[in-house]
N, C-alpha and C positions, 0 to 999 in steps of 0.2 A: 519281524527280523528278516524273514525269508524275502518279503517284498522289497525291503530296503536293499538287500544284496542284489536282488534281480534288476532293481532300478539302476543300481551303481554299474551292474554289468552292461546294461543297455547303453548307459552314458559313455562307458569305456569303448564299446564297440563303435558308437557314433563318432566319438572323438578320433578313433583309429581310422575310421573311414574318411573323416573330414581331412585328416592330415595326409592320408594316402592320395586323396583327390587333389589336395593342394600341392603336394609334392609332384604328382603327375603333371599337373598344370604348369608348375614352375619349370619342370624339365621340358615339356612341350614348348613353352614360351621361349626358353633359352635356345632350344633347337630352331624354332621358327624365325625368331627375330634377333637373337643375339648377334650384334655386329662384330665381325673378326677384324683385327688389325693386321696389316701387312707391313713388311719391312720397307717397302717401296710402294708407291700408288699402283703400279702394275707389276705383278710378280709371275714369273714362270715357275711352275712346279712340275717335276717329273715323277710319274709313278712307274716304278720299274716292274717289269714282268714278274710275277710270283710274289708281289708284296702282299703280305698277310694283313687282314684288317687290324689285328692286334698291334702291327708295327706301323700302320699308316700314319697315326697321329705323330709319332716321333719323327718320321721322315718328313712330314710337312712342316714340323717345328724347325728342323734343321735347314729348311729351304726358305724360312722367313715369315711363317704363319704364326700368329699369336696364340691360338687355341691350345688349351692343355691337351695333351695326347690322350688322356683317359676320356675327356669330354667327346672327342671324336669317336672313340671306340663305343661309348654308350649312345651316341647319336646313330651310329650305324645299326646297332641293335634295335633301337626304336623304330627305325625305318624297315629293317628286316631284309635289306637288299645288299648287304655287304659284299656278296659274292658277284654282284653285277659291276663292280668297280673295274675299269679297263686301264691297262697300262698306256702310257703315252705322255705327251707334253701338252700341259694346259696353261693357258693364260688366265690369271686371276686378277681382277681389278676391284679396287675399293670404290664404294663400300660394297660389302658382301656379308650375308649372314651364313650361319652354319648350314642352313637348309639349301641356300644358294650354292655354296661350295660343294656340298654332296650331290646336289642335282648335276653339277657339271662332271663330277667324277664318275657318275653312273651313266652319263650321257642321256639324261632324260629331258634335256632342253631341246625341243624340236627346231629351235632357230639355229642351233649350231651346225656347222658343216665341217667337213674333215678332208684333209689331204694327207696322203701317206707317201713318204719318201722311201723308196724301195732300197734295200741293202744292195750294193753293187751297181746302182745307177751311176752314170756319169753326169757332169753338170749340164751337158746338152740335153739329156733326157729330163732332168729336173726342170729346166727352163720350159721344155716342151709341156710337162705336166702342168706347171703353173699357167701357162698361156691357155691351156685347154679348159681349166676349171672355170665353170660358168658363175661361181659365187664370189670369185676374187676381183678386186679392182686391179687391172693389168697396168702396172707403171713401168715394168721392166722390159717390155716387148721391144722397144726401140733402143734399149741401153746396151752398151758393151759389157763384157764381164768385168772389166775394170771399173766401170762406172757404177755397176751393181755393188761391187765390193765397197766402194767409197760411200754409197748411200746407206749402207748398214754399218759403217764404221769399222770395217775390216782393214787391216794393214797388210795383208798378204798380197803378193804379186800375182797370184793366180787362184781361181775359185775352186778348182778340182779337189775334192775330198773334204772340204771344210763345212759340210752340211750334214748334220747326223740323221740317219735313217730313223724314222719313227712316225707315229700318227700325230698330226697337228690339228687341233680344233680351233675353229674361229667362227665369227658371226658374218653372215653375208655382207659384202661391202668392204671387208678387210682387204688391205693391199697385199700383193704378192711380195712387196718388200718387208712387210711385217713378218710374214711366214719365213722368208729367208733369214731375217735377223734372228729369229727365235731358233732356227735350226743351226745357224752358225754359232750362236752363244752356247747351245747345247753340245755341239761338237768340240768346241774349244775346252768346255769344262770337262768332257769325257776324256780328251786327250791329255789335259793337264793332270787329271787324277791318275790315269794310266801311267803316265810318265813318272809320277812320284812313286808308284808302286813297283817299278821295274827292278830288275836285279842288276848287279854290277857286271855281270858276265855278258850281257848283250852287246853285239857289235853295232851299237847305235849311238851316234855322237849328239843328236838333238832331237826334240820332240817331232819335228818334221820327218826325220828318218822313220820314227815309229808310224806316223800317219801313212807314209808311203808304203812301208812294209805291210801294214794292215790292209791297205787297199789291194795289194797283190794277193794277200792271203784270202780276202773276200772273194776275188774273182777266180781263184784257183780251187776253191773248196766246193765239193759237190755234196757232201754230207756232213752234218754237224759234228759227228764223232771223228772225222778226219781233220778238223780245223787245226788243232794244236800240232798235229803231225806235219801238216803243210807248213805251218809256221816254223817248225823245226828244221824242215829241209832247207828253207831259204835262209834261216839263221846260220845253219851250218855252212852253206855256201858262202855267205858273207864273211864268216869267221875264217874260212880256209883261203878266201881269195878266188873262188870259182865264180864264173859268170852264172847269173840267175837262170838265163835261158827260159823265160817265162813267155809263153805265147800271148797272154793277155796284154802284157806291156807293149809287145810289138804291135799288136792289133790297135791298141790305143794311139800309138804313134802314127798309124795309117789314117786314123780319123775316118771321115766319111768316105774315103777311097777304098776302105775295106768292103769287099763284096761278099764276104761269107766264106771265102776260100783263101786260107793262108798258104802262100807259095814259098818255095825255097828262095826265090828271089827276094821276097819280102823279108826273109830272115837275114839275108845278106845286105840289105839296104840299110845303112847307118842312120840312126836318129837318136836323140836323147832318150827315147823310150825303148830302144831296141837293146834288150839285155842279152841277146846273142852276140851283138858286136861290141858292147861296152860292159866293163865290170862295174860291180857295185849296184846301188839302187838308181832307178830312173830319175829324170829331173823333177817330177811332180807325182802325186798320187795318180792313180788311174781310174778311181771310182770312189764312191762314198762308202767307207768302211763302217761296219756295225760295231757296236761295243763289243760283241763277241769276238770279232776279229782283232780288235785292240787288245783284249785281254789275252787271246791266244798268242799274240806277238810278244807280249811281255812275259808269258809263261809258256814257251814252247814245250812240246812233249820232250822227255828224256830219251832221245834216240840219236844214233849216228847216221841216220838215213840221209842220203844226198840225192836221191831220185824218187820219183813216183810216177805211176802210170795209170790212167783211167780204166776201170774194169768194164765200163759201159752201163753200169747201173747207178752211177752217181758216186760210188766209192772208188778208192784208189789203193794200189799195192805200192808199198814203200820198201826200198832196198838201199843197202849201204854201198854196193859195188856196181860198176858199169856193166860187168858181165851179167850179174843177176838181173839188172834193169832191162838189159837188151833181151834176155830170155823172157822176162815178163811182158815186154812189148810184143814179141812175137806171139807169145801165147794167147794174150788177150786180143790182138788183132785177128788171129785165126778164129777165135770163138765168135767175134763180132761179125766176121765175114761169112761164117758158116750158116747154112739156111736153118 
């Protein structure tokens, strides 16, 4: 009787071990070779900064990937490198397996290259970065801005502001037009989503107004904690009819003529971007605004401030009255001039 019980126990242990091995093999096979389906043959997915591994699957599903969210979570556990996933804009092409997808997201593919579009760049700087990248096929070097826009299917009359700052991964030989197309689609998506979330109280008539305002906020913000306050100052000025009086807009209008020294004569020289001589928003964006600047522009801080001045350490002091602002200007100028 004892021997029979012992033999039965051995069989049960063997069967449990067999099923455990089989289950592990099945999980590994699914991870290694399971083909994923995409909504389109080529899909762009965005991994936002701070995305938790537990939320990654749901985010990818929303963007057109077929894999169940839970399967992606378990695959990450199997790999053990969930914390290695980087934010950015990824291009996914069918066919692709679960392992191929995750290899992309943790940037373990040594063939991939990267281009970063910096927050606050203007389009001229972006074109220069594309032309200098050694792993891109350069198709835009001889094209005008208008020709580039047509080549990526954009309908805007100008390129400034329409390309989202982010990291863009690609394989050597990809064209600069491909990168620009991805950045353009990314920015239009971010702008549309921000516009849909805006409040009714904002003095903005159309999505382009939001893009222009966000570009000014981007150039005027020295520290992240000041971003919504900077947005509030310009929103308050637009609401009350005050001129924005933003140095970066005037500098943008000067273009390559700007030598690093903004003179009083420059502030008096009228142009569609001189917000000292013209009321309202400038003609176009003046830079590539980040998502953070778009978000700040639709949710400015609750303040009546109309002025701000740089403290010299990247932060700014904000004031509601001109007298208080002038006092702050004198105070911070003295501190910056003192040895």
